[in-house]
All heavy atoms as TSV, in Angstrom:
chain	resi	resn	atom	element	x	y	z
A	1	MET	N	N	36.944	-36.470	-5.098
A	1	MET	CA	C	35.965	-35.465	-5.476
A	1	MET	C	C	34.613	-36.104	-5.753
A	1	MET	O	O	33.929	-35.705	-6.668
A	1	MET	CB	C	36.465	-34.711	-6.703
A	1	MET	CG	C	37.713	-33.904	-6.466
A	1	MET	SD	S	37.396	-32.329	-5.802
A	1	MET	CE	C	37.258	-31.271	-7.123
A	2	ALA	N	N	34.250	-37.070	-4.950
A	2	ALA	CA	C	32.978	-37.736	-5.123
A	2	ALA	C	C	31.868	-37.047	-4.329
A	2	ALA	O	O	30.719	-37.446	-4.402
A	2	ALA	CB	C	33.084	-39.192	-4.702
A	3	ALA	N	N	32.213	-36.016	-3.568
A	3	ALA	CA	C	31.219	-35.304	-2.768
A	3	ALA	C	C	30.297	-34.492	-3.678
A	3	ALA	O	O	30.706	-34.010	-4.731
A	3	ALA	CB	C	31.914	-34.375	-1.778
A	4	THR	N	N	29.045	-34.357	-3.245
A	4	THR	CA	C	28.095	-33.572	-4.036
A	4	THR	C	C	28.448	-32.093	-3.959
A	4	THR	O	O	28.919	-31.601	-2.935
A	4	THR	CB	C	26.654	-33.777	-3.536
A	4	THR	OG1	O	26.591	-33.389	-2.170
A	4	THR	CG2	C	26.220	-35.212	-3.671
A	5	ALA	N	N	28.205	-31.389	-5.012
A	5	ALA	CA	C	28.554	-29.973	-5.092
A	5	ALA	C	C	27.590	-29.105	-4.279
A	5	ALA	O	O	27.970	-28.069	-3.763
A	5	ALA	CB	C	28.564	-29.515	-6.536
A	6	VAL	N	N	26.341	-29.547	-4.161
A	6	VAL	CA	C	25.330	-28.757	-3.455
A	6	VAL	C	C	24.738	-29.600	-2.338
A	6	VAL	O	O	24.266	-30.709	-2.575
A	6	VAL	CB	C	24.206	-28.307	-4.419
A	6	VAL	CG1	C	23.163	-27.509	-3.687
A	6	VAL	CG2	C	24.792	-27.520	-5.576
A	7	ARG	N	N	24.783	-29.063	-1.125
A	7	ARG	CA	C	24.187	-29.785	-0.004
A	7	ARG	C	C	22.679	-29.566	-0.006
A	7	ARG	O	O	22.187	-28.548	-0.492
A	7	ARG	CB	C	24.774	-29.265	1.307
A	7	ARG	CG	C	26.250	-29.566	1.429
A	7	ARG	CD	C	26.793	-29.223	2.793
A	7	ARG	NE	N	26.019	-28.215	3.502
A	7	ARG	CZ	C	26.553	-27.264	4.248
A	7	ARG	NH1	N	27.858	-27.183	4.369
A	7	ARG	NH2	N	25.804	-26.399	4.878
A	8	PRO	N	N	21.926	-30.514	0.540
A	8	PRO	CA	C	20.476	-30.333	0.608
A	8	PRO	C	C	20.108	-29.146	1.508
A	8	PRO	O	O	20.824	-28.832	2.463
A	8	PRO	CB	C	19.966	-31.647	1.198
A	8	PRO	CG	C	21.147	-32.331	1.755
A	8	PRO	CD	C	22.352	-31.782	1.084
A	9	ILE	N	N	19.023	-28.490	1.170
A	9	ILE	CA	C	18.560	-27.339	1.946
A	9	ILE	C	C	17.831	-27.870	3.181
A	9	ILE	O	O	16.844	-28.587	3.072
A	9	ILE	CB	C	17.625	-26.466	1.105
A	9	ILE	CG1	C	18.361	-25.921	-0.116
A	9	ILE	CG2	C	17.056	-25.320	1.927
A	9	ILE	CD1	C	17.485	-25.184	-1.097
A	10	THR	N	N	18.323	-27.518	4.355
A	10	THR	CA	C	17.727	-28.024	5.589
A	10	THR	C	C	17.670	-26.927	6.640
A	10	THR	O	O	18.306	-25.885	6.513
A	10	THR	CB	C	18.564	-29.179	6.169
A	10	THR	OG1	O	19.892	-28.706	6.382
A	10	THR	CG2	C	18.589	-30.373	5.236
A	11	GLY	N	N	16.913	-27.187	7.696
A	11	GLY	CA	C	16.897	-26.345	8.886
A	11	GLY	C	C	16.455	-24.915	8.653
A	11	GLY	O	O	15.456	-24.644	8.010
A	12	MET	N	N	17.241	-23.985	9.214
A	12	MET	CA	C	16.890	-22.560	9.181
A	12	MET	C	C	16.845	-22.020	7.755
A	12	MET	O	O	15.996	-21.200	7.432
A	12	MET	CB	C	17.894	-21.749	10.000
A	12	MET	CG	C	17.795	-21.975	11.495
A	12	MET	SD	S	16.222	-21.431	12.180
A	12	MET	CE	C	16.407	-19.667	12.027
A	13	LEU	N	N	17.761	-22.474	6.919
A	13	LEU	CA	C	17.777	-22.002	5.539
A	13	LEU	C	C	16.475	-22.379	4.835
A	13	LEU	O	O	15.890	-21.576	4.121
A	13	LEU	CB	C	18.976	-22.586	4.798
A	13	LEU	CG	C	19.136	-22.165	3.341
A	13	LEU	CD1	C	19.301	-20.656	3.237
A	13	LEU	CD2	C	20.316	-22.867	2.710
A	14	ARG	N	N	16.010	-23.595	5.074
A	14	ARG	CA	C	14.780	-24.054	4.445
A	14	ARG	C	C	13.588	-23.241	4.943
A	14	ARG	O	O	12.748	-22.820	4.158
A	14	ARG	CB	C	14.577	-25.535	4.756
A	14	ARG	CG	C	13.352	-26.103	4.122
A	14	ARG	CD	C	13.252	-27.586	4.384
A	14	ARG	NE	N	12.031	-28.119	3.815
A	14	ARG	CZ	C	11.674	-29.372	3.927
A	14	ARG	NH1	N	12.445	-30.227	4.563
A	14	ARG	NH2	N	10.566	-29.784	3.399
A	15	ARG	N	N	13.520	-23.015	6.273
A	15	ARG	CA	C	12.422	-22.216	6.834
A	15	ARG	C	C	12.450	-20.801	6.284
A	15	ARG	O	O	11.426	-20.234	5.927
A	15	ARG	CB	C	12.512	-22.192	8.351
A	15	ARG	CG	C	11.548	-23.146	9.017
A	15	ARG	CD	C	11.430	-22.871	10.500
A	15	ARG	NE	N	12.720	-22.929	11.189
A	15	ARG	CZ	C	13.300	-24.036	11.623
A	15	ARG	NH1	N	12.716	-25.188	11.436
A	15	ARG	NH2	N	14.456	-23.982	12.249
A	16	GLY	N	N	13.641	-20.229	6.211
A	16	GLY	CA	C	13.786	-18.871	5.682
A	16	GLY	C	C	13.397	-18.793	4.220
A	16	GLY	O	O	12.769	-17.830	3.778
A	17	LEU	N	N	13.769	-19.812	3.461
A	17	LEU	CA	C	13.440	-19.848	2.044
A	17	LEU	C	C	11.928	-19.933	1.848
A	17	LEU	O	O	11.357	-19.203	1.028
A	17	LEU	CB	C	14.134	-21.036	1.380
A	17	LEU	CG	C	13.970	-21.173	-0.122
A	17	LEU	CD1	C	14.607	-19.985	-0.824
A	17	LEU	CD2	C	14.591	-22.471	-0.605
A	18	ILE	N	N	11.290	-20.797	2.609
A	18	ILE	CA	C	9.832	-20.937	2.508
A	18	ILE	C	C	9.146	-19.636	2.916
A	18	ILE	O	O	8.201	-19.188	2.261
A	18	ILE	CB	C	9.346	-22.133	3.349
A	18	ILE	CG1	C	9.823	-23.440	2.708
A	18	ILE	CG2	C	7.833	-22.127	3.495
A	18	ILE	CD1	C	9.595	-24.671	3.541
A	19	LEU	N	N	9.634	-18.998	3.975
A	19	LEU	CA	C	9.069	-17.720	4.408
A	19	LEU	C	C	9.260	-16.651	3.329
A	19	LEU	O	O	8.324	-15.910	3.007
A	19	LEU	CB	C	9.725	-17.271	5.717
A	19	LEU	CG	C	9.240	-15.944	6.293
A	19	LEU	CD1	C	7.773	-16.047	6.689
A	19	LEU	CD2	C	10.086	-15.552	7.481
A	20	ASP	N	N	10.442	-16.566	2.759
A	20	ASP	CA	C	10.715	-15.577	1.709
A	20	ASP	C	C	9.819	-15.789	0.492
A	20	ASP	O	O	9.280	-14.831	-0.067
A	20	ASP	CB	C	12.174	-15.633	1.277
A	20	ASP	CG	C	13.119	-15.060	2.320
A	20	ASP	OD1	O	12.633	-14.419	3.275
A	20	ASP	OD2	O	14.343	-15.259	2.177
A	21	ILE	N	N	9.670	-17.026	0.081
A	21	ILE	CA	C	8.811	-17.318	-1.074
A	21	ILE	C	C	7.360	-16.979	-0.749
A	21	ILE	O	O	6.646	-16.404	-1.576
A	21	ILE	CB	C	8.966	-18.788	-1.510
A	21	ILE	CG1	C	10.352	-18.993	-2.129
A	21	ILE	CG2	C	7.884	-19.188	-2.501
A	21	ILE	CD1	C	10.688	-20.431	-2.427
A	22	GLY	N	N	6.908	-17.313	0.453
A	22	GLY	CA	C	5.538	-16.997	0.853
A	22	GLY	C	C	5.279	-15.494	0.880
A	22	GLY	O	O	4.245	-15.022	0.399
A	23	ILE	N	N	6.228	-14.745	1.426
A	23	ILE	CA	C	6.082	-13.291	1.473
A	23	ILE	C	C	6.087	-12.717	0.054
A	23	ILE	O	O	5.280	-11.836	-0.278
A	23	ILE	CB	C	7.190	-12.657	2.331
A	23	ILE	CG1	C	6.949	-13.002	3.801
A	23	ILE	CG2	C	7.258	-11.152	2.132
A	23	ILE	CD1	C	8.086	-12.617	4.725
A	24	ALA	N	N	6.969	-13.212	-0.796
A	24	ALA	CA	C	7.048	-12.723	-2.176
A	24	ALA	C	C	5.754	-12.999	-2.929
A	24	ALA	O	O	5.235	-12.124	-3.628
A	24	ALA	CB	C	8.224	-13.364	-2.893
A	25	LEU	N	N	5.216	-14.208	-2.783
A	25	LEU	CA	C	3.959	-14.532	-3.465
A	25	LEU	C	C	2.805	-13.708	-2.915
A	25	LEU	O	O	1.957	-13.219	-3.677
A	25	LEU	CB	C	3.655	-16.024	-3.336
A	25	LEU	CG	C	4.566	-16.950	-4.140
A	25	LEU	CD1	C	4.258	-18.405	-3.811
A	25	LEU	CD2	C	4.418	-16.693	-5.625
A	26	GLY	N	N	2.748	-13.522	-1.595
A	26	GLY	CA	C	1.693	-12.718	-0.992
A	26	GLY	C	C	1.768	-11.269	-1.432
A	26	GLY	O	O	0.753	-10.660	-1.800
A	27	ALA	N	N	2.968	-10.697	-1.427
A	27	ALA	CA	C	3.132	-9.304	-1.851
A	27	ALA	C	C	2.814	-9.160	-3.336
A	27	ALA	O	O	2.203	-8.166	-3.747
A	27	ALA	CB	C	4.553	-8.836	-1.566
A	28	GLY	N	N	3.211	-10.133	-4.125
A	28	GLY	CA	C	2.905	-10.103	-5.554
A	28	GLY	C	C	1.414	-10.145	-5.804
A	28	GLY	O	O	0.889	-9.428	-6.664
A	29	PHE	N	N	0.705	-10.983	-5.061
A	29	PHE	CA	C	-0.744	-11.081	-5.194
A	29	PHE	C	C	-1.413	-9.765	-4.822
A	29	PHE	O	O	-2.306	-9.284	-5.521
A	29	PHE	CB	C	-1.269	-12.221	-4.304
A	29	PHE	CG	C	-2.745	-12.426	-4.403
A	29	PHE	CD1	C	-3.296	-13.048	-5.501
A	29	PHE	CD2	C	-3.589	-11.986	-3.393
A	29	PHE	CE1	C	-4.666	-13.236	-5.597
A	29	PHE	CE2	C	-4.946	-12.160	-3.479
A	29	PHE	CZ	C	-5.497	-12.796	-4.583
A	30	VAL	N	N	-0.975	-9.154	-3.726
A	30	VAL	CA	C	-1.542	-7.872	-3.280
A	30	VAL	C	C	-1.294	-6.789	-4.330
A	30	VAL	O	O	-2.200	-6.027	-4.679
A	30	VAL	CB	C	-0.967	-7.469	-1.907
A	30	VAL	CG1	C	-1.285	-6.029	-1.574
A	30	VAL	CG2	C	-1.502	-8.403	-0.825
A	31	MET	N	N	-0.062	-6.716	-4.842
A	31	MET	CA	C	0.258	-5.688	-5.836
A	31	MET	C	C	-0.496	-5.916	-7.137
A	31	MET	O	O	-0.937	-4.956	-7.785
A	31	MET	CB	C	1.763	-5.644	-6.091
A	31	MET	CG	C	2.570	-5.201	-4.888
A	31	MET	SD	S	2.075	-3.599	-4.242
A	31	MET	CE	C	2.659	-2.549	-5.549
A	32	ALA	N	N	-0.656	-7.172	-7.537
A	32	ALA	CA	C	-1.402	-7.468	-8.762
A	32	ALA	C	C	-2.859	-7.047	-8.609
A	32	ALA	O	O	-3.442	-6.468	-9.536
A	32	ALA	CB	C	-1.309	-8.963	-9.081
A	33	ASN	N	N	-3.459	-7.310	-7.458
A	33	ASN	CA	C	-4.841	-6.898	-7.240
A	33	ASN	C	C	-4.969	-5.383	-7.177
A	33	ASN	O	O	-5.953	-4.823	-7.671
A	33	ASN	CB	C	-5.389	-7.526	-5.956
A	33	ASN	CG	C	-5.907	-8.918	-6.200
A	33	ASN	OD1	O	-6.880	-9.096	-6.914
A	33	ASN	ND2	N	-5.239	-9.900	-5.646
A	34	ALA	N	N	-3.984	-4.715	-6.577
A	34	ALA	CA	C	-4.008	-3.256	-6.526
A	34	ALA	C	C	-3.962	-2.680	-7.935
A	34	ALA	O	O	-4.703	-1.747	-8.266
A	34	ALA	CB	C	-2.842	-2.734	-5.695
A	35	TYR	N	N	-3.121	-3.227	-8.785
A	35	TYR	CA	C	-3.058	-2.762	-10.171
A	35	TYR	C	C	-4.363	-3.062	-10.901
A	35	TYR	O	O	-4.926	-2.202	-11.564
A	35	TYR	CB	C	-1.892	-3.427	-10.914
A	35	TYR	CG	C	-1.999	-3.263	-12.410
A	35	TYR	CD1	C	-1.681	-2.058	-13.010
A	35	TYR	CD2	C	-2.459	-4.299	-13.223
A	35	TYR	CE1	C	-1.809	-1.886	-14.375
A	35	TYR	CE2	C	-2.589	-4.143	-14.586
A	35	TYR	CZ	C	-2.263	-2.934	-15.157
A	35	TYR	OH	O	-2.409	-2.779	-16.507
A	36	TRP	N	N	-4.830	-4.307	-10.767
A	36	TRP	CA	C	-5.989	-4.739	-11.548
A	36	TRP	C	C	-7.237	-3.939	-11.177
A	36	TRP	O	O	-7.931	-3.428	-12.057
A	36	TRP	CB	C	-6.233	-6.229	-11.332
A	36	TRP	CG	C	-7.242	-6.783	-12.298
A	36	TRP	CD1	C	-8.536	-7.057	-12.054
A	36	TRP	CD2	C	-7.001	-7.111	-13.671
A	36	TRP	NE1	N	-9.141	-7.538	-13.183
A	36	TRP	CE2	C	-8.213	-7.581	-14.195
A	36	TRP	CE3	C	-5.881	-7.042	-14.486
A	36	TRP	CZ2	C	-8.336	-7.993	-15.515
A	36	TRP	CZ3	C	-6.015	-7.456	-15.795
A	36	TRP	CH2	C	-7.231	-7.920	-16.293
A	37	TYR	N	N	-7.529	-3.839	-9.879
A	37	TYR	CA	C	-8.760	-3.173	-9.459
A	37	TYR	C	C	-8.580	-1.682	-9.211
A	37	TYR	O	O	-9.560	-0.937	-9.197
A	37	TYR	CB	C	-9.325	-3.849	-8.208
A	37	TYR	CG	C	-9.786	-5.256	-8.510
A	37	TYR	CD1	C	-9.083	-6.360	-8.054
A	37	TYR	CD2	C	-10.917	-5.476	-9.279
A	37	TYR	CE1	C	-9.486	-7.643	-8.353
A	37	TYR	CE2	C	-11.331	-6.755	-9.593
A	37	TYR	CZ	C	-10.618	-7.833	-9.122
A	37	TYR	OH	O	-11.025	-9.102	-9.435
A	38	GLY	N	N	-7.348	-1.223	-9.035
A	38	GLY	CA	C	-7.115	0.189	-8.779
A	38	GLY	C	C	-6.812	0.987	-10.028
A	38	GLY	O	O	-7.036	2.192	-10.063
A	39	TYR	N	N	-6.284	0.330	-11.075
A	39	TYR	CA	C	-5.933	1.056	-12.294
A	39	TYR	C	C	-6.601	0.452	-13.526
A	39	TYR	O	O	-7.293	1.157	-14.263
A	39	TYR	CB	C	-4.413	1.070	-12.496
A	39	TYR	CG	C	-4.002	1.748	-13.776
A	39	TYR	CD1	C	-4.014	3.129	-13.880
A	39	TYR	CD2	C	-3.633	1.005	-14.894
A	39	TYR	CE1	C	-3.668	3.759	-15.066
A	39	TYR	CE2	C	-3.284	1.622	-16.082
A	39	TYR	CZ	C	-3.295	2.994	-16.161
A	39	TYR	OH	O	-2.966	3.609	-17.341
A	40	HIS	N	N	-6.402	-0.821	-13.759
A	40	HIS	CA	C	-6.860	-1.441	-15.004
A	40	HIS	C	C	-8.377	-1.410	-15.161
A	40	HIS	O	O	-8.874	-0.959	-16.197
A	40	HIS	CB	C	-6.355	-2.886	-15.085
A	40	HIS	CG	C	-6.875	-3.627	-16.270
A	40	HIS	ND1	N	-6.381	-3.418	-17.531
A	40	HIS	CD2	C	-7.872	-4.535	-16.397
A	40	HIS	CE1	C	-7.052	-4.188	-18.384
A	40	HIS	NE2	N	-7.948	-4.877	-17.717
A	41	MET	N	N	-9.104	-1.881	-14.174
A	41	MET	CA	C	-10.564	-1.943	-14.309
A	41	MET	C	C	-11.209	-0.560	-14.420
A	41	MET	O	O	-12.082	-0.364	-15.273
A	41	MET	CB	C	-11.180	-2.750	-13.153
A	41	MET	CG	C	-10.880	-4.235	-13.231
A	41	MET	SD	S	-11.346	-5.024	-14.794
A	41	MET	CE	C	-13.111	-4.865	-14.745
A	42	PRO	N	N	-10.817	0.438	-13.609
A	42	PRO	CA	C	-11.406	1.766	-13.796
A	42	PRO	C	C	-11.128	2.336	-15.196
A	42	PRO	O	O	-12.009	2.952	-15.805
A	42	PRO	CB	C	-10.753	2.625	-12.718
A	42	PRO	CG	C	-10.376	1.662	-11.652
A	42	PRO	CD	C	-10.013	0.408	-12.378
A	43	ARG	N	N	-9.908	2.144	-15.713
A	43	ARG	CA	C	-9.590	2.647	-17.059
A	43	ARG	C	C	-10.394	1.897	-18.110
A	43	ARG	O	O	-10.875	2.491	-19.076
A	43	ARG	CB	C	-8.093	2.492	-17.347
A	43	ARG	CG	C	-7.210	3.355	-16.500
A	43	ARG	CD	C	-7.490	4.841	-16.665
A	43	ARG	NE	N	-7.413	5.238	-18.055
A	43	ARG	CZ	C	-8.178	6.168	-18.633
A	43	ARG	NH1	N	-9.061	6.815	-17.935
A	43	ARG	NH2	N	-8.058	6.443	-19.897
A	44	THR	N	N	-10.545	0.590	-17.951
A	44	THR	CA	C	-11.317	-0.205	-18.906
A	44	THR	C	C	-12.784	0.214	-18.886
A	44	THR	O	O	-13.404	0.373	-19.939
A	44	THR	CB	C	-11.180	-1.704	-18.581
A	44	THR	OG1	O	-9.803	-2.049	-18.623
A	44	THR	CG2	C	-11.946	-2.556	-19.564
A	45	ASN	N	N	-13.330	0.425	-17.696
A	45	ASN	CA	C	-14.729	0.854	-17.594
A	45	ASN	C	C	-14.921	2.245	-18.191
A	45	ASN	O	O	-15.928	2.502	-18.867
A	45	ASN	CB	C	-15.194	0.832	-16.141
A	45	ASN	CG	C	-15.301	-0.581	-15.601
A	45	ASN	OD1	O	-15.471	-1.538	-16.359
A	45	ASN	ND2	N	-15.180	-0.723	-14.297
A	46	ALA	N	N	-13.980	3.156	-17.964
A	46	ALA	CA	C	-14.071	4.498	-18.542
A	46	ALA	C	C	-14.036	4.418	-20.065
A	46	ALA	O	O	-14.803	5.105	-20.751
A	46	ALA	CB	C	-12.943	5.368	-18.020
A	47	ARG	N	N	-13.148	3.588	-20.604
A	47	ARG	CA	C	-13.073	3.422	-22.062
A	47	ARG	C	C	-14.368	2.844	-22.611
A	47	ARG	O	O	-14.913	3.342	-23.601
A	47	ARG	CB	C	-11.915	2.497	-22.418
A	47	ARG	CG	C	-11.745	2.306	-23.923
A	47	ARG	CD	C	-10.956	1.067	-24.243
A	47	ARG	NE	N	-11.689	-0.103	-23.770
A	47	ARG	CZ	C	-11.103	-1.232	-23.401
A	47	ARG	NH1	N	-9.797	-1.351	-23.409
A	47	ARG	NH2	N	-11.831	-2.257	-23.015
A	48	ASP	N	N	-14.895	1.810	-21.969
A	48	ASP	CA	C	-16.134	1.189	-22.423
A	48	ASP	C	C	-17.298	2.173	-22.363
A	48	ASP	O	O	-18.128	2.221	-23.287
A	48	ASP	CB	C	-16.446	-0.052	-21.591
A	48	ASP	CG	C	-15.463	-1.190	-21.854
A	48	ASP	OD1	O	-14.703	-1.121	-22.841
A	48	ASP	OD2	O	-15.454	-2.148	-21.045
A	49	ASN	N	N	-17.364	2.962	-21.288
A	49	ASN	CA	C	-18.436	3.952	-21.176
A	49	ASN	C	C	-18.323	5.014	-22.258
A	49	ASN	O	O	-19.342	5.469	-22.804
A	49	ASN	CB	C	-18.425	4.602	-19.789
A	49	ASN	CG	C	-18.820	3.634	-18.699
A	49	ASN	OD1	O	-19.497	2.635	-18.957
A	49	ASN	ND2	N	-18.376	3.900	-17.483
A	50	TYR	N	N	-17.095	5.424	-22.585
A	50	TYR	CA	C	-16.881	6.421	-23.629
A	50	TYR	C	C	-17.392	5.905	-24.975
A	50	TYR	O	O	-18.133	6.596	-25.679
A	50	TYR	CB	C	-15.389	6.762	-23.725
A	50	TYR	CG	C	-15.053	7.630	-24.902
A	50	TYR	CD1	C	-15.336	8.988	-24.889
A	50	TYR	CD2	C	-14.448	7.092	-26.037
A	50	TYR	CE1	C	-15.025	9.794	-25.975
A	50	TYR	CE2	C	-14.136	7.885	-27.124
A	50	TYR	CZ	C	-14.423	9.233	-27.089
A	50	TYR	OH	O	-14.120	10.017	-28.166
A	51	TYR	N	N	-17.017	4.685	-25.330
A	51	TYR	CA	C	-17.452	4.138	-26.612
A	51	TYR	C	C	-18.943	3.829	-26.624
A	51	TYR	O	O	-19.589	3.945	-27.668
A	51	TYR	CB	C	-16.625	2.912	-26.994
A	51	TYR	CG	C	-15.252	3.302	-27.486
A	51	TYR	CD1	C	-14.116	2.986	-26.769
A	51	TYR	CD2	C	-15.104	4.022	-28.661
A	51	TYR	CE1	C	-12.861	3.368	-27.213
A	51	TYR	CE2	C	-13.857	4.412	-29.110
A	51	TYR	CZ	C	-12.745	4.080	-28.388
A	51	TYR	OH	O	-11.504	4.467	-28.832
A	52	LYS	N	N	-19.500	3.472	-25.493
A	52	LYS	CA	C	-20.951	3.247	-25.411
A	52	LYS	C	C	-21.682	4.561	-25.657
A	52	LYS	O	O	-22.673	4.601	-26.396
A	52	LYS	CB	C	-21.312	2.684	-24.036
A	52	LYS	CG	C	-22.773	2.360	-23.883
A	52	LYS	CD	C	-23.053	1.782	-22.508
A	52	LYS	CE	C	-24.539	1.522	-22.352
A	52	LYS	NZ	N	-24.873	1.063	-21.016
A	53	LYS	N	N	-21.185	5.652	-25.052
A	53	LYS	CA	C	-21.790	6.961	-25.254
A	53	LYS	C	C	-21.683	7.382	-26.722
A	53	LYS	O	O	-22.657	7.890	-27.309
A	53	LYS	CB	C	-21.114	7.995	-24.356
A	53	LYS	CG	C	-21.774	9.369	-24.392
A	53	LYS	CD	C	-21.036	10.334	-23.503
A	53	LYS	CE	C	-20.079	11.070	-24.425
A	53	LYS	NZ	N	-19.300	12.103	-23.857
A	54	LEU	N	N	-20.521	7.171	-27.347
A	54	LEU	CA	C	-20.363	7.495	-28.766
A	54	LEU	C	C	-21.346	6.716	-29.629
A	54	LEU	O	O	-21.946	7.264	-30.560
A	54	LEU	CB	C	-18.945	7.179	-29.232
A	54	LEU	CG	C	-17.857	8.178	-28.914
A	54	LEU	CD1	C	-16.529	7.698	-29.500
A	54	LEU	CD2	C	-18.189	9.552	-29.450
A	55	GLU	N	N	-21.497	5.442	-29.328
A	55	GLU	CA	C	-22.420	4.607	-30.105
A	55	GLU	C	C	-23.860	5.066	-29.922
A	55	GLU	O	O	-24.626	5.103	-30.890
A	55	GLU	CB	C	-22.255	3.145	-29.693
A	55	GLU	CG	C	-23.164	2.179	-30.424
A	55	GLU	CD	C	-22.949	2.157	-31.937
A	55	GLU	OE1	O	-21.850	2.516	-32.406
A	55	GLU	OE2	O	-23.888	1.790	-32.660
A	56	GLU	N	N	-24.227	5.436	-28.697
A	56	GLU	CA	C	-25.592	5.924	-28.457
A	56	GLU	C	C	-25.829	7.238	-29.204
A	56	GLU	O	O	-26.905	7.447	-29.772
A	56	GLU	CB	C	-25.841	6.100	-26.965
A	56	GLU	CG	C	-25.954	4.783	-26.212
A	56	GLU	CD	C	-25.949	4.952	-24.704
A	56	GLU	OE1	O	-25.695	6.066	-24.218
A	56	GLU	OE2	O	-26.178	3.939	-24.017
A	57	GLU	N	N	-24.846	8.130	-29.223
A	57	GLU	CA	C	-24.975	9.385	-29.964
A	57	GLU	C	C	-25.083	9.131	-31.466
A	57	GLU	O	O	-25.880	9.769	-32.161
A	57	GLU	CB	C	-23.786	10.304	-29.673
A	57	GLU	CG	C	-23.777	10.865	-28.271
A	57	GLU	CD	C	-22.492	11.601	-27.944
A	57	GLU	OE1	O	-21.584	11.649	-28.822
A	57	GLU	OE2	O	-22.395	12.116	-26.817
A	58	ARG	N	N	-24.297	8.203	-31.969
A	58	ARG	CA	C	-24.361	7.850	-33.391
A	58	ARG	C	C	-25.718	7.273	-33.744
A	58	ARG	O	O	-26.327	7.641	-34.755
A	58	ARG	CB	C	-23.266	6.855	-33.754
A	58	ARG	CG	C	-23.210	6.582	-35.266
A	58	ARG	CD	C	-22.493	5.291	-35.581
A	58	ARG	NE	N	-23.177	4.127	-35.052
A	58	ARG	CZ	C	-24.234	3.539	-35.612
A	58	ARG	NH1	N	-24.755	4.008	-36.713
A	58	ARG	NH2	N	-24.773	2.467	-35.053
A	59	ALA	N	N	-26.230	6.402	-32.869
A	59	ALA	CA	C	-27.542	5.787	-33.114
A	59	ALA	C	C	-28.639	6.838	-33.074
A	59	ALA	O	O	-29.583	6.794	-33.860
A	59	ALA	CB	C	-27.791	4.684	-32.094
A	60	ALA	N	N	-28.511	7.826	-32.176
A	60	ALA	CA	C	-29.520	8.879	-32.078
A	60	ALA	C	C	-29.507	9.749	-33.338
A	60	ALA	O	O	-30.562	10.167	-33.827
A	60	ALA	CB	C	-29.272	9.727	-30.841
A	61	ARG	N	N	-28.310	10.037	-33.876
A	61	ARG	CA	C	-28.205	10.827	-35.103
A	61	ARG	C	C	-28.778	10.085	-36.302
A	61	ARG	O	O	-29.382	10.674	-37.185
A	61	ARG	CB	C	-26.749	11.169	-35.393
A	61	ARG	CG	C	-26.249	12.367	-34.662
A	61	ARG	CD	C	-24.959	12.899	-35.259
A	61	ARG	NE	N	-23.967	11.873	-35.560
A	61	ARG	CZ	C	-23.019	11.433	-34.724
A	61	ARG	NH1	N	-22.949	11.937	-33.512
A	61	ARG	NH2	N	-22.171	10.509	-35.100
A	62	MET	N	N	-28.597	8.786	-36.325
A	62	MET	CA	C	-29.084	7.969	-37.460
A	62	MET	C	C	-30.568	7.679	-37.329
A	62	MET	O	O	-31.170	7.203	-38.284
A	62	MET	CB	C	-28.300	6.666	-37.531
A	62	MET	CG	C	-26.806	6.840	-37.727
A	62	MET	SD	S	-26.427	7.726	-39.204
A	62	MET	CE	C	-25.996	6.390	-40.261
A	63	GLY	N	N	-31.139	7.936	-36.173
A	63	GLY	CA	C	-32.567	7.712	-35.977
A	63	GLY	C	C	-32.938	6.255	-35.741
A	63	GLY	O	O	-34.065	5.857	-35.932
A	64	ALA	N	N	-31.974	5.482	-35.299
A	64	ALA	CA	C	-32.259	4.055	-35.068
A	64	ALA	C	C	-32.775	3.815	-33.678
A	64	ALA	O	O	-32.498	4.390	-32.729
A	64	ALA	CB	C	-31.007	3.229	-35.305
């Protein structure tokens, strides 16, 4: 029982593994950008604009 338990990854399995990892990373990057620029940034900008408007109204009421 001196044989290794796991053989080295070679040939087609290695190519397939590299392709799968590349596709997963690429799809993850695309989905992360879709979330960030399609949902997160518009919501953040809307929130910031809302609070900026509130602050401007407060400043106008205070006469500053």
